[in-house]
All heavy atoms as TSV, in Angstrom:
chain	resi	resn	atom	element	x	y	z
A	1	ALA	N	N	34.446	23.907	8.898
A	1	ALA	CA	C	35.754	23.821	8.253
A	1	ALA	C	C	36.555	25.118	8.472
A	1	ALA	O	O	37.760	25.084	8.578
A	1	ALA	CB	C	35.592	23.545	6.773
A	2	ARG	N	N	35.840	26.244	8.536
A	2	ARG	CA	C	36.546	27.528	8.722
A	2	ARG	C	C	36.928	27.780	10.180
A	2	ARG	O	O	37.821	28.571	10.451
A	2	ARG	CB	C	35.644	28.671	8.247
A	2	ARG	CG	C	35.554	28.751	6.755
A	2	ARG	CD	C	34.760	29.931	6.286
A	2	ARG	NE	N	35.043	31.130	7.065
A	2	ARG	CZ	C	34.331	32.229	7.031
A	2	ARG	NH1	N	33.275	32.293	6.262
A	2	ARG	NH2	N	34.648	33.264	7.748
A	3	LEU	N	N	36.235	27.109	11.107
A	3	LEU	CA	C	36.464	27.359	12.527
A	3	LEU	C	C	37.913	27.110	12.957
A	3	LEU	O	O	38.518	27.958	13.610
A	3	LEU	CB	C	35.486	26.538	13.368
A	3	LEU	CG	C	35.481	26.842	14.857
A	3	LEU	CD1	C	35.168	28.314	15.101
A	3	LEU	CD2	C	34.473	25.963	15.560
A	4	PRO	N	N	38.533	25.972	12.610
A	4	PRO	CA	C	39.936	25.774	12.997
A	4	PRO	C	C	40.864	26.837	12.401
A	4	PRO	O	O	41.800	27.290	13.051
A	4	PRO	CB	C	40.277	24.387	12.453
A	4	PRO	CG	C	38.973	23.694	12.308
A	4	PRO	CD	C	37.982	24.776	11.982
A	5	LEU	N	N	40.588	27.252	11.184
A	5	LEU	CA	C	41.393	28.280	10.545
A	5	LEU	C	C	41.269	29.606	11.276
A	5	LEU	O	O	42.265	30.293	11.537
A	5	LEU	CB	C	40.945	28.426	9.083
A	5	LEU	CG	C	41.945	29.048	8.124
A	5	LEU	CD1	C	43.181	28.173	8.021
A	5	LEU	CD2	C	41.293	29.235	6.763
A	6	LEU	N	N	40.045	29.983	11.641
A	6	LEU	CA	C	39.810	31.223	12.386
A	6	LEU	C	C	40.430	31.162	13.779
A	6	LEU	O	O	40.990	32.148	14.259
A	6	LEU	CB	C	38.305	31.498	12.489
A	6	LEU	CG	C	37.602	31.867	11.193
A	6	LEU	CD1	C	36.093	31.926	11.396
A	6	LEU	CD2	C	38.117	33.190	10.676
A	7	ALA	N	N	40.350	29.997	14.412
A	7	ALA	CA	C	40.941	29.836	15.743
A	7	ALA	C	C	42.455	30.002	15.682
A	7	ALA	O	O	43.051	30.685	16.525
A	7	ALA	CB	C	40.570	28.475	16.327
A	8	ARG	N	N	43.091	29.399	14.692
A	8	ARG	CA	C	44.550	29.541	14.541
A	8	ARG	C	C	44.938	30.988	14.268
A	8	ARG	O	O	45.917	31.494	14.818
A	8	ARG	CB	C	45.053	28.626	13.420
A	8	ARG	CG	C	45.335	27.212	13.894
A	8	ARG	CD	C	46.140	26.444	12.860
A	8	ARG	NE	N	45.379	26.235	11.626
A	8	ARG	CZ	C	44.597	25.196	11.386
A	8	ARG	NH1	N	44.479	24.248	12.280
A	8	ARG	NH2	N	43.953	25.075	10.256
A	9	ALA	N	N	44.157	31.677	13.442
A	9	ALA	CA	C	44.449	33.082	13.145
A	9	ALA	C	C	44.310	33.928	14.405
A	9	ALA	O	O	45.133	34.824	14.662
A	9	ALA	CB	C	43.511	33.591	12.047
A	10	ARG	N	N	43.289	33.666	15.200
A	10	ARG	CA	C	43.084	34.434	16.443
A	10	ARG	C	C	44.196	34.164	17.438
A	10	ARG	O	O	44.672	35.063	18.122
A	10	ARG	CB	C	41.712	34.099	17.046
A	10	ARG	CG	C	41.402	34.830	18.312
A	10	ARG	CD	C	41.376	36.355	18.082
A	10	ARG	NE	N	41.283	37.041	19.338
A	10	ARG	CZ	C	42.203	37.853	19.821
A	10	ARG	NH1	N	43.284	38.135	19.127
A	10	ARG	NH2	N	42.049	38.426	20.978
A	11	LEU	N	N	44.635	32.900	17.543
A	11	LEU	CA	C	45.748	32.569	18.432
A	11	LEU	C	C	47.040	33.250	17.990
A	11	LEU	O	O	47.808	33.733	18.818
A	11	LEU	CB	C	45.945	31.051	18.496
A	11	LEU	CG	C	44.948	30.290	19.358
A	11	LEU	CD1	C	45.155	28.790	19.214
A	11	LEU	CD2	C	45.079	30.707	20.811
A	12	ALA	N	N	47.279	33.293	16.704
A	12	ALA	CA	C	48.474	33.965	16.191
A	12	ALA	C	C	48.408	35.456	16.503
A	12	ALA	O	O	49.414	36.068	16.893
A	12	ALA	CB	C	48.606	33.733	14.693
A	13	GLU	N	N	47.241	36.062	16.350
A	13	GLU	CA	C	47.067	37.487	16.665
A	13	GLU	C	C	47.289	37.749	18.158
A	13	GLU	O	O	47.957	38.710	18.535
A	13	GLU	CB	C	45.655	37.915	16.260
A	13	GLU	CG	C	45.379	39.383	16.457
A	13	GLU	CD	C	43.951	39.729	16.053
A	13	GLU	OE1	O	43.459	39.197	15.043
A	13	GLU	OE2	O	43.344	40.530	16.774
A	14	ALA	N	N	46.756	36.862	18.993
A	14	ALA	CA	C	46.938	37.008	20.444
A	14	ALA	C	C	48.410	36.866	20.825
A	14	ALA	O	O	48.916	37.600	21.676
A	14	ALA	CB	C	46.088	35.983	21.183
A	15	ALA	N	N	49.110	35.936	20.191
A	15	ALA	CA	C	50.542	35.757	20.472
A	15	ALA	C	C	51.323	37.007	20.090
A	15	ALA	O	O	52.244	37.422	20.813
A	15	ALA	CB	C	51.070	34.533	19.732
A	16	THR	N	N	50.969	37.621	18.986
A	16	THR	CA	C	51.616	38.867	18.572
A	16	THR	C	C	51.349	39.967	19.584
A	16	THR	O	O	52.260	40.722	19.957
A	16	THR	CB	C	51.118	39.293	17.176
A	16	THR	OG1	O	51.446	38.254	16.248
A	16	THR	CG2	C	51.752	40.589	16.724
A	17	ASP	N	N	50.106	40.063	20.066
A	17	ASP	CA	C	49.756	41.072	21.065
A	17	ASP	C	C	50.530	40.865	22.368
A	17	ASP	O	O	51.027	41.816	22.965
A	17	ASP	CB	C	48.245	41.043	21.353
A	17	ASP	CG	C	47.409	41.524	20.189
A	17	ASP	OD1	O	47.970	42.120	19.247
A	17	ASP	OD2	O	46.178	41.299	20.217
A	18	VAL	N	N	50.637	39.611	22.785
A	18	VAL	CA	C	51.387	39.304	24.008
A	18	VAL	C	C	52.862	39.659	23.829
A	18	VAL	O	O	53.494	40.232	24.720
A	18	VAL	CB	C	51.213	37.819	24.406
A	18	VAL	CG1	C	52.201	37.413	25.491
A	18	VAL	CG2	C	49.787	37.569	24.868
A	19	GLY	N	N	53.418	39.361	22.683
A	19	GLY	CA	C	54.817	39.699	22.412
A	19	GLY	C	C	55.053	41.196	22.444
A	19	GLY	O	O	56.054	41.658	22.999
A	20	ALA	N	N	54.140	41.965	21.875
A	20	ALA	CA	C	54.278	43.423	21.883
A	20	ALA	C	C	54.164	43.966	23.302
A	20	ALA	O	O	54.914	44.872	23.697
A	20	ALA	CB	C	53.221	44.054	20.984
A	21	ALA	N	N	53.247	43.423	24.088
A	21	ALA	CA	C	53.092	43.859	25.480
A	21	ALA	C	C	54.347	43.529	26.284
A	21	ALA	O	O	54.817	44.338	27.084
A	21	ALA	CB	C	51.865	43.213	26.106
A	22	ARG	N	N	54.909	42.357	26.048
A	22	ARG	CA	C	56.135	41.955	26.750
A	22	ARG	C	C	57.283	42.902	26.417
A	22	ARG	O	O	58.028	43.333	27.294
A	22	ARG	CB	C	56.493	40.518	26.359
A	22	ARG	CG	C	57.734	40.001	27.035
A	22	ARG	CD	C	58.046	38.558	26.589
A	22	ARG	NE	N	59.174	38.022	27.280
A	22	ARG	CZ	C	60.451	38.223	26.930
A	22	ARG	NH1	N	60.740	38.959	25.890
A	22	ARG	NH2	N	61.424	37.692	27.627
A	23	THR	N	N	57.431	43.222	25.155
A	23	THR	CA	C	58.492	44.145	24.735
A	23	THR	C	C	58.329	45.505	25.415
A	23	THR	O	O	59.302	46.092	25.893
A	23	THR	CB	C	58.479	44.301	23.203
A	23	THR	OG1	O	58.711	43.012	22.621
A	23	THR	CG2	C	59.541	45.271	22.727
A	24	GLY	N	N	57.088	45.992	25.463
A	24	GLY	CA	C	56.833	47.275	26.116
A	24	GLY	C	C	57.144	47.236	27.595
A	24	GLY	O	O	57.746	48.178	28.138
A	25	LEU	N	N	56.773	46.163	28.265
A	25	LEU	CA	C	57.051	46.045	29.695
A	25	LEU	C	C	58.549	45.946	29.964
A	25	LEU	O	O	59.058	46.543	30.918
A	25	LEU	CB	C	56.340	44.824	30.273
A	25	LEU	CG	C	54.845	44.966	30.468
A	25	LEU	CD1	C	54.237	43.623	30.877
A	25	LEU	CD2	C	54.527	46.026	31.509
A	26	LEU	N	N	59.254	45.200	29.140
A	26	LEU	CA	C	60.701	45.086	29.319
A	26	LEU	C	C	61.392	46.430	29.146
A	26	LEU	O	O	62.342	46.757	29.858
A	26	LEU	CB	C	61.287	44.060	28.349
A	26	LEU	CG	C	60.951	42.603	28.640
A	26	LEU	CD1	C	61.474	41.699	27.528
A	26	LEU	CD2	C	61.504	42.175	29.981
A	27	ALA	N	N	60.926	47.245	28.213
A	27	ALA	CA	C	61.528	48.559	27.987
A	27	ALA	C	C	61.322	49.476	29.182
A	27	ALA	O	O	62.162	50.339	29.474
A	27	ALA	CB	C	60.939	49.198	26.730
A	28	LEU	N	N	60.220	49.310	29.898
A	28	LEU	CA	C	59.916	50.154	31.050
A	28	LEU	C	C	60.452	49.597	32.365
A	28	LEU	O	O	60.378	50.257	33.392
A	28	LEU	CB	C	58.396	50.339	31.169
A	28	LEU	CG	C	57.737	51.080	30.020
A	28	LEU	CD1	C	56.219	51.061	30.192
A	28	LEU	CD2	C	58.250	52.504	29.932
A	29	SER	N	N	61.002	48.418	32.334
A	29	SER	CA	C	61.473	47.765	33.541
A	29	SER	C	C	62.624	48.532	34.188
A	29	SER	O	O	63.545	48.988	33.501
A	29	SER	CB	C	61.959	46.355	33.194
A	29	SER	OG	O	62.719	45.814	34.250
A	30	PRO	N	N	62.614	48.665	35.508
A	30	PRO	CA	C	63.757	49.287	36.177
A	30	PRO	C	C	65.040	48.493	35.955
A	30	PRO	O	O	66.132	49.059	35.949
A	30	PRO	CB	C	63.366	49.296	37.654
A	30	PRO	CG	C	62.111	48.545	37.780
A	30	PRO	CD	C	61.557	48.294	36.427
A	31	PHE	N	N	64.917	47.194	35.717
A	31	PHE	CA	C	66.110	46.384	35.457
A	31	PHE	C	C	66.739	46.751	34.113
A	31	PHE	O	O	67.961	46.709	33.962
A	31	PHE	CB	C	65.769	44.903	35.527
A	31	PHE	CG	C	65.274	44.497	36.890
A	31	PHE	CD1	C	63.962	44.125	37.078
A	31	PHE	CD2	C	66.116	44.517	37.989
A	31	PHE	CE1	C	63.488	43.778	38.328
A	31	PHE	CE2	C	65.661	44.174	39.242
A	31	PHE	CZ	C	64.345	43.807	39.421
A	32	ALA	N	N	65.926	47.130	33.133
A	32	ALA	CA	C	66.466	47.578	31.847
A	32	ALA	C	C	67.256	48.865	32.039
A	32	ALA	O	O	68.293	49.071	31.405
A	32	ALA	CB	C	65.334	47.783	30.841
A	33	THR	N	N	66.777	49.728	32.911
A	33	THR	CA	C	67.499	50.970	33.214
A	33	THR	C	C	68.850	50.654	33.843
A	33	THR	O	O	69.873	51.253	33.487
A	33	THR	CB	C	66.657	51.851	34.156
A	33	THR	OG1	O	65.398	52.100	33.535
A	33	THR	CG2	C	67.341	53.175	34.431
A	34	LEU	N	N	68.880	49.695	34.755
A	34	LEU	CA	C	70.145	49.293	35.373
A	34	LEU	C	C	71.108	48.735	34.335
A	34	LEU	O	O	72.311	48.996	34.395
A	34	LEU	CB	C	69.896	48.265	36.481
A	34	LEU	CG	C	69.092	48.736	37.682
A	34	LEU	CD1	C	68.870	47.580	38.661
A	34	LEU	CD2	C	69.730	49.911	38.374
A	35	GLU	N	N	70.587	47.985	33.374
A	35	GLU	CA	C	71.437	47.422	32.311
A	35	GLU	C	C	72.095	48.513	31.476
A	35	GLU	O	O	73.152	48.298	30.895
A	35	GLU	CB	C	70.621	46.496	31.399
A	35	GLU	CG	C	70.329	45.139	31.987
A	35	GLU	CD	C	71.574	44.274	32.161
A	35	GLU	OE1	O	72.571	44.466	31.441
A	35	GLU	OE2	O	71.540	43.403	33.041
A	36	ARG	N	N	71.495	49.683	31.409
A	36	ARG	CA	C	72.075	50.792	30.642
A	36	ARG	C	C	73.134	51.535	31.443
A	36	ARG	O	O	73.685	52.523	30.987
A	36	ARG	CB	C	70.974	51.754	30.195
A	36	ARG	CG	C	70.050	51.159	29.148
A	36	ARG	CD	C	69.167	52.196	28.484
A	36	ARG	NE	N	68.328	52.927	29.393
A	36	ARG	CZ	C	67.088	52.579	29.764
A	36	ARG	NH1	N	66.561	51.468	29.302
A	36	ARG	NH2	N	66.399	53.327	30.588
A	37	GLY	N	N	73.434	51.078	32.667
A	37	GLY	CA	C	74.518	51.668	33.443
A	37	GLY	C	C	74.073	52.550	34.593
A	37	GLY	O	O	74.908	53.122	35.292
A	38	TYR	N	N	72.793	52.660	34.816
A	38	TYR	CA	C	72.312	53.442	35.945
A	38	TYR	C	C	72.312	52.581	37.196
A	38	TYR	O	O	72.470	51.363	37.126
A	38	TYR	CB	C	70.895	53.961	35.659
A	38	TYR	CG	C	70.874	55.028	34.599
A	38	TYR	CD1	C	70.740	54.686	33.256
A	38	TYR	CD2	C	71.011	56.373	34.933
A	38	TYR	CE1	C	70.724	55.657	32.277
A	38	TYR	CE2	C	70.997	57.348	33.953
A	38	TYR	CZ	C	70.858	56.981	32.628
A	38	TYR	OH	O	70.858	57.948	31.667
A	39	ALA	N	N	72.123	53.210	38.357
A	39	ALA	CA	C	72.084	52.479	39.620
A	39	ALA	C	C	70.898	52.967	40.441
A	39	ALA	O	O	70.437	54.101	40.282
A	39	ALA	CB	C	73.380	52.700	40.388
A	40	LEU	N	N	70.425	52.116	41.322
A	40	LEU	CA	C	69.370	52.464	42.254
A	40	LEU	C	C	70.030	52.628	43.617
A	40	LEU	O	O	70.652	51.685	44.126
A	40	LEU	CB	C	68.313	51.358	42.296
A	40	LEU	CG	C	67.158	51.538	43.257
A	40	LEU	CD1	C	66.364	52.796	42.907
A	40	LEU	CD2	C	66.260	50.329	43.227
A	41	VAL	N	N	69.914	53.823	44.188
A	41	VAL	CA	C	70.585	54.137	45.452
A	41	VAL	C	C	69.531	54.296	46.543
A	41	VAL	O	O	68.628	55.117	46.431
A	41	VAL	CB	C	71.430	55.420	45.326
A	41	VAL	CG1	C	72.123	55.743	46.639
A	41	VAL	CG2	C	72.451	55.282	44.194
A	42	ARG	N	N	69.670	53.491	47.591
A	42	ARG	CA	C	68.729	53.547	48.718
A	42	ARG	C	C	69.453	53.934	50.000
A	42	ARG	O	O	70.590	53.536	50.221
A	42	ARG	CB	C	68.049	52.193	48.918
A	42	ARG	CG	C	67.148	51.802	47.785
A	42	ARG	CD	C	66.401	50.523	48.158
A	42	ARG	NE	N	65.622	50.030	47.059
A	42	ARG	CZ	C	64.366	50.383	46.805
A	42	ARG	NH1	N	63.760	51.241	47.584
A	42	ARG	NH2	N	63.735	49.884	45.777
A	43	ARG	N	N	68.734	54.683	50.824
A	43	ARG	CA	C	69.250	55.059	52.129
A	43	ARG	C	C	69.002	53.900	53.098
A	43	ARG	O	O	68.332	52.932	52.765
A	43	ARG	CB	C	68.551	56.328	52.585
A	43	ARG	CG	C	68.793	57.463	51.562
A	43	ARG	CD	C	68.022	58.663	51.892
A	43	ARG	NE	N	68.749	59.316	53.002
A	43	ARG	CZ	C	68.336	60.410	53.580
A	43	ARG	NH1	N	67.221	60.987	53.209
A	43	ARG	NH2	N	69.037	60.955	54.544
A	44	ALA	N	N	69.504	54.009	54.318
A	44	ALA	CA	C	69.374	52.936	55.307
A	44	ALA	C	C	67.916	52.596	55.607
A	44	ALA	O	O	67.588	51.450	55.892
A	44	ALA	CB	C	70.100	53.326	56.592
A	45	ASP	N	N	67.021	53.592	55.505
A	45	ASP	CA	C	65.600	53.329	55.785
A	45	ASP	C	C	64.862	52.752	54.578
A	45	ASP	O	O	63.656	52.517	54.634
A	45	ASP	CB	C	64.902	54.597	56.277
A	45	ASP	CG	C	64.844	55.713	55.247
A	45	ASP	OD1	O	65.309	55.526	54.107
A	45	ASP	OD2	O	64.332	56.792	55.593
A	46	GLY	N	N	65.578	52.524	53.469
A	46	GLY	CA	C	64.978	51.925	52.283
A	46	GLY	C	C	64.444	52.910	51.265
A	46	GLY	O	O	64.055	52.512	50.174
A	47	THR	N	N	64.415	54.195	51.603
A	47	THR	CA	C	63.932	55.183	50.641
A	47	THR	C	C	64.977	55.417	49.558
A	47	THR	O	O	66.179	55.284	49.794
A	47	THR	CB	C	63.595	56.530	51.317
A	47	THR	OG1	O	64.767	57.039	51.961
A	47	THR	CG2	C	62.478	56.371	52.336
A	48	VAL	N	N	64.506	55.768	48.381
A	48	VAL	CA	C	65.401	56.012	47.250
A	48	VAL	C	C	66.007	57.403	47.378
A	48	VAL	O	O	65.302	58.385	47.631
A	48	VAL	CB	C	64.626	55.877	45.916
A	48	VAL	CG1	C	65.505	56.261	44.741
A	48	VAL	CG2	C	64.106	54.455	45.749
A	49	ALA	N	N	67.324	57.485	47.208
A	49	ALA	CA	C	68.020	58.781	47.227
A	49	ALA	C	C	67.877	59.400	45.845
A	49	ALA	O	O	68.395	58.868	44.868
A	49	ALA	CB	C	69.487	58.587	47.595
A	50	ARG	N	N	67.139	60.510	45.757
A	50	ARG	CA	C	66.875	61.154	44.470
A	50	ARG	C	C	67.698	62.413	44.240
A	50	ARG	O	O	67.795	62.893	43.122
A	50	ARG	CB	C	65.393	61.491	44.368
A	50	ARG	CG	C	64.519	60.275	44.215
A	50	ARG	CD	C	63.059	60.661	44.006
A	50	ARG	NE	N	62.273	59.531	43.571
A	50	ARG	CZ	C	61.789	58.600	44.377
A	50	ARG	NH1	N	62.034	58.670	45.669
A	50	ARG	NH2	N	61.080	57.605	43.906
A	51	GLU	N	N	68.251	62.972	45.308
A	51	GLU	CA	C	69.051	64.183	45.144
A	51	GLU	C	C	70.191	64.185	46.155
A	51	GLU	O	O	70.037	63.733	47.287
A	51	GLU	CB	C	68.190	65.435	45.292
A	51	GLU	CG	C	67.413	65.525	46.579
A	51	GLU	CD	C	66.484	66.713	46.593
A	51	GLU	OE1	O	65.368	66.600	46.072
A	51	GLU	OE2	O	66.909	67.755	47.119
A	52	ALA	N	N	71.329	64.692	45.726
A	52	ALA	CA	C	72.525	64.682	46.559
A	52	ALA	C	C	72.330	65.481	47.844
A	52	ALA	O	O	72.803	65.072	48.912
A	52	ALA	CB	C	73.708	65.235	45.766
A	53	ALA	N	N	71.615	66.580	47.769
A	53	ALA	CA	C	71.444	67.451	48.937
A	53	ALA	C	C	70.692	66.758	50.076
A	53	ALA	O	O	70.790	67.180	51.224
A	53	ALA	CB	C	70.717	68.719	48.524
A	54	ALA	N	N	69.978	65.698	49.783
A	54	ALA	CA	C	69.207	65.002	50.811
A	54	ALA	C	C	70.012	63.921	51.528
A	54	ALA	O	O	69.509	63.271	52.430
A	54	ALA	CB	C	67.959	64.383	50.184
A	55	VAL	N	N	71.272	63.749	51.125
A	55	VAL	CA	C	72.124	62.712	51.699
A	55	VAL	C	C	73.245	63.383	52.472
A	55	VAL	O	O	73.820	64.377	52.027
A	55	VAL	CB	C	72.690	61.798	50.589
A	55	VAL	CG1	C	73.572	60.719	51.173
A	55	VAL	CG2	C	71.553	61.189	49.781
A	56	ALA	N	N	73.568	62.840	53.634
A	56	ALA	CA	C	74.592	63.446	54.495
A	56	ALA	C	C	75.945	62.760	54.319
A	56	ALA	O	O	76.015	61.561	54.025
A	56	ALA	CB	C	74.162	63.344	55.947
A	57	VAL	N	N	77.000	63.530	54.525
A	57	VAL	CA	C	78.352	62.968	54.524
A	57	VAL	C	C	78.413	61.908	55.621
A	57	VAL	O	O	77.897	62.099	56.728
A	57	VAL	CB	C	79.401	64.084	54.764
A	57	VAL	CG1	C	80.782	63.487	55.001
A	57	VAL	CG2	C	79.425	65.046	53.594
A	58	GLY	N	N	78.978	60.768	55.312
A	58	GLY	CA	C	79.084	59.667	56.260
A	58	GLY	C	C	77.910	58.708	56.211
A	58	GLY	O	O	77.963	57.634	56.808
A	59	GLU	N	N	76.845	59.073	55.514
A	59	GLU	CA	C	75.661	58.221	55.454
A	59	GLU	C	C	75.937	56.941	54.658
A	59	GLU	O	O	76.597	56.968	53.623
A	59	GLU	CB	C	74.508	58.986	54.808
A	59	GLU	CG	C	73.192	58.268	54.855
A	59	GLU	CD	C	72.026	59.134	54.404
A	59	GLU	OE1	O	72.172	60.358	54.267
A	59	GLU	OE2	O	70.954	58.549	54.180
A	60	ALA	N	N	75.428	55.832	55.152
A	60	ALA	CA	C	75.573	54.545	54.463
A	60	ALA	C	C	74.471	54.417	53.415
A	60	ALA	O	O	73.323	54.783	53.661
A	60	ALA	CB	C	75.485	53.407	55.458
A	61	LEU	N	N	74.843	53.909	52.245
A	61	LEU	CA	C	73.898	53.733	51.141
A	61	LEU	C	C	74.005	52.320	50.587
A	61	LEU	O	O	75.076	51.706	50.621
A	61	LEU	CB	C	74.189	54.733	50.017
A	61	LEU	CG	C	74.126	56.213	50.374
A	61	LEU	CD1	C	74.623	57.052	49.204
A	61	LEU	CD2	C	72.710	56.607	50.760
A	62	ASP	N	N	72.888	51.832	50.046
A	62	ASP	CA	C	72.851	50.560	49.345
A	62	ASP	C	C	72.700	50.888	47.858
A	62	ASP	O	O	71.746	51.560	47.475
A	62	ASP	CB	C	71.663	49.716	49.824
A	62	ASP	CG	C	71.537	48.439	49.033
A	62	ASP	OD1	O	72.459	47.603	49.105
A	62	ASP	OD2	O	70.518	48.283	48.330
A	63	VAL	N	N	73.632	50.447	47.043
A	63	VAL	CA	C	73.634	50.759	45.615
A	63	VAL	C	C	73.361	49.480	44.835
A	63	VAL	O	O	74.136	48.521	44.896
A	63	VAL	CB	C	74.994	51.366	45.177
A	63	VAL	CG1	C	74.974	51.723	43.704
A	63	VAL	CG2	C	75.333	52.580	46.043
A	64	ARG	N	N	72.245	49.468	44.112
A	64	ARG	CA	C	71.843	48.295	43.312
A	64	ARG	C	C	72.267	48.522	41.871
A	64	ARG	O	O	71.921	49.534	41.265
A	64	ARG	CB	C	70.324	48.119	43.403
A	64	ARG	CG	C	69.751	47.061	42.503
A	64	ARG	CD	C	70.015	45.666	43.063
A	64	ARG	NE	N	69.060	44.687	42.606
A	64	ARG	CZ	C	69.120	44.077	41.433
A	64	ARG	NH1	N	70.047	44.354	40.579
A	64	ARG	NH2	N	68.216	43.181	41.109
A	65	LEU	N	N	73.035	47.586	41.311
A	65	LEU	CA	C	73.498	47.649	39.931
A	65	LEU	C	C	72.785	46.571	39.112
A	65	LEU	O	O	72.009	45.786	39.649
A	65	LEU	CB	C	75.012	47.428	39.889
A	65	LEU	CG	C	75.836	48.360	40.791
A	65	LEU	CD1	C	77.271	47.890	40.853
A	65	LEU	CD2	C	75.741	49.786	40.303
A	66	ALA	N	N	73.054	46.521	37.837
A	66	ALA	CA	C	72.437	45.506	36.985
A	66	ALA	C	C	72.773	44.103	37.485
A	66	ALA	O	O	71.933	43.216	37.487
A	66	ALA	CB	C	72.887	45.677	35.536
A	67	ARG	N	N	73.986	43.912	37.922
A	67	ARG	CA	C	74.406	42.623	38.452
A	67	ARG	C	C	75.121	42.845	39.782
A	67	ARG	O	O	76.305	43.138	39.825
A	67	ARG	CB	C	75.320	41.906	37.455
A	67	ARG	CG	C	74.539	41.278	36.296
A	67	ARG	CD	C	75.410	40.787	35.171
A	67	ARG	NE	N	76.078	41.838	34.422
A	67	ARG	CZ	C	75.461	42.678	33.577
A	67	ARG	NH1	N	74.170	42.610	33.412
A	67	ARG	NH2	N	76.138	43.594	32.918
A	68	GLY	N	N	74.369	42.725	40.853
A	68	GLY	CA	C	74.944	42.852	42.188
A	68	GLY	C	C	74.601	44.171	42.851
A	68	GLY	O	O	73.846	44.987	42.326
A	69	ALA	N	N	75.172	44.344	44.021
A	69	ALA	CA	C	74.914	45.548	44.812
A	69	ALA	C	C	76.177	45.925	45.571
A	69	ALA	O	O	77.091	45.108	45.742
A	69	ALA	CB	C	73.766	45.306	45.781
A	70	LEU	N	N	76.209	47.168	46.027
A	70	LEU	CA	C	77.347	47.686	46.778
A	70	LEU	C	C	76.855	48.334	48.062
A	70	LEU	O	O	75.793	48.959	48.072
A	70	LEU	CB	C	78.076	48.777	45.974
A	70	LEU	CG	C	78.493	48.464	44.551
A	70	LEU	CD1	C	78.934	49.740	43.861
A	70	LEU	CD2	C	79.611	47.450	44.555
A	71	ASP	N	N	77.638	48.220	49.114
A	71	ASP	CA	C	77.428	49.024	50.306
A	71	ASP	C	C	78.389	50.198	50.165
A	71	ASP	O	O	79.583	50.000	49.937
A	71	ASP	CB	C	77.752	48.235	51.572
A	71	ASP	CG	C	76.754	47.118	51.823
A	71	ASP	OD1	O	75.576	47.291	51.447
A	71	ASP	OD2	O	77.148	46.088	52.392
A	72	ALA	N	N	77.866	51.411	50.277
A	72	ALA	CA	C	78.700	52.600	50.072
A	72	ALA	C	C	78.504	53.576	51.228
A	72	ALA	O	O	77.494	53.546	51.917
A	72	ALA	CB	C	78.338	53.278	48.753
A	73	ARG	N	N	79.483	54.438	51.426
A	73	ARG	CA	C	79.403	55.495	52.422
A	73	ARG	C	C	79.756	56.807	51.730
A	73	ARG	O	O	80.711	56.878	50.970
A	73	ARG	CB	C	80.352	55.218	53.582
A	73	ARG	CG	C	80.151	56.179	54.733
A	73	ARG	CD	C	80.704	55.662	56.041
A	73	ARG	NE	N	80.264	54.335	56.431
A	73	ARG	CZ	C	79.130	54.054	57.080
A	73	ARG	NH1	N	78.289	55.011	57.374
A	73	ARG	NH2	N	78.844	52.820	57.427
A	74	VAL	N	N	78.966	57.847	51.999
A	74	VAL	CA	C	79.145	59.146	51.345
A	74	VAL	C	C	80.373	59.843	51.917
A	74	VAL	O	O	80.489	60.020	53.125
A	74	VAL	CB	C	77.887	60.020	51.534
A	74	VAL	CG1	C	78.094	61.393	50.913
A	74	VAL	CG2	C	76.666	59.336	50.958
A	75	GLU	N	N	81.281	60.222	51.036
A	75	GLU	CA	C	82.473	60.964	51.442
A	75	GLU	C	C	82.306	62.464	51.220
A	75	GLU	O	O	82.863	63.268	51.952
A	75	GLU	CB	C	83.689	60.478	50.663
A	75	GLU	CG	C	84.103	59.074	51.026
A	75	GLU	CD	C	85.376	58.662	50.311
A	75	GLU	OE1	O	85.970	59.497	49.578
A	75	GLU	OE2	O	85.779	57.503	50.487
A	76	ARG	N	N	81.562	62.813	50.172
A	76	ARG	CA	C	81.383	64.220	49.843
A	76	ARG	C	C	80.067	64.361	49.098
A	76	ARG	O	O	79.679	63.483	48.338
A	76	ARG	CB	C	82.526	64.698	48.943
A	76	ARG	CG	C	82.428	66.142	48.532
A	76	ARG	CD	C	83.662	66.612	47.799
A	76	ARG	NE	N	83.956	65.773	46.640
A	76	ARG	CZ	C	84.505	66.231	45.532
A	76	ARG	NH1	N	84.865	67.489	45.419
A	76	ARG	NH2	N	84.745	65.431	44.512
A	77	VAL	N	N	79.365	65.478	49.318
A	77	VAL	CA	C	78.129	65.765	48.606
A	77	VAL	C	C	78.395	66.969	47.718
A	77	VAL	O	O	78.869	68.008	48.181
A	77	VAL	CB	C	76.974	66.077	49.599
A	77	VAL	CG1	C	75.727	66.477	48.841
A	77	VAL	CG2	C	76.706	64.876	50.500
A	78	ARG	N	N	78.119	66.814	46.422
A	78	ARG	CA	C	78.304	67.892	45.447
A	78	ARG	C	C	76.958	68.309	44.909
A	78	ARG	O	O	76.077	67.474	44.724
A	78	ARG	CB	C	79.199	67.429	44.305
A	78	ARG	CG	C	80.628	67.164	44.738
A	78	ARG	CD	C	81.469	66.648	43.610
A	78	ARG	NE	N	81.228	65.196	43.496
A	78	ARG	CZ	C	81.165	64.555	42.357
A	78	ARG	NH1	N	81.290	65.159	41.213
A	78	ARG	NH2	N	80.941	63.257	42.351
A	79	ASP	N	N	76.802	69.594	44.598
A	79	ASP	CA	C	75.542	70.031	44.009
A	79	ASP	C	C	75.490	69.613	42.530
A	79	ASP	O	O	76.460	69.114	41.986
A	79	ASP	CB	C	75.335	71.541	44.172
A	79	ASP	CG	C	76.359	72.372	43.414
A	79	ASP	OD1	O	76.990	71.867	42.472
A	79	ASP	OD2	O	76.517	73.552	43.759
A	80	SER	N	N	74.368	69.808	41.895
A	80	SER	CA	C	74.191	69.333	40.516
A	80	SER	C	C	75.081	70.040	39.511
A	80	SER	O	O	75.246	69.551	38.401
A	80	SER	CB	C	72.715	69.472	40.109
A	80	SER	OG	O	72.328	70.826	40.200
A	81	GLY	N	N	75.660	71.153	39.851
A	81	GLY	CA	C	76.527	71.886	38.932
A	81	GLY	C	C	77.950	71.377	38.919
A	81	GLY	O	O	78.749	71.775	38.077
A	82	ALA	N	N	78.296	70.489	39.824
A	82	ALA	CA	C	79.692	70.033	39.922
A	82	ALA	C	C	79.948	68.831	39.048
A	82	ALA	O	O	79.140	68.119	38.636
A	82	ALA	CB	C	80.016	69.674	41.372
């Protein structure tokens, strides 16, 4: 008689654990970062552009946004103080 009750309690606990794991994964998702207004910038070879000094004037870039992407070309490179 207690077995169905224990099984339901364990399933409810597992569902809670799965929900918490899902929430944690969504918070760490790169797509969540894009939703906050950031962009993912890739060079022509597919590598991620992490610093302005590594990109050349005239270089073509692929910019990934939360919804859609842009093809961009560098007009000017500024250091981090600008």
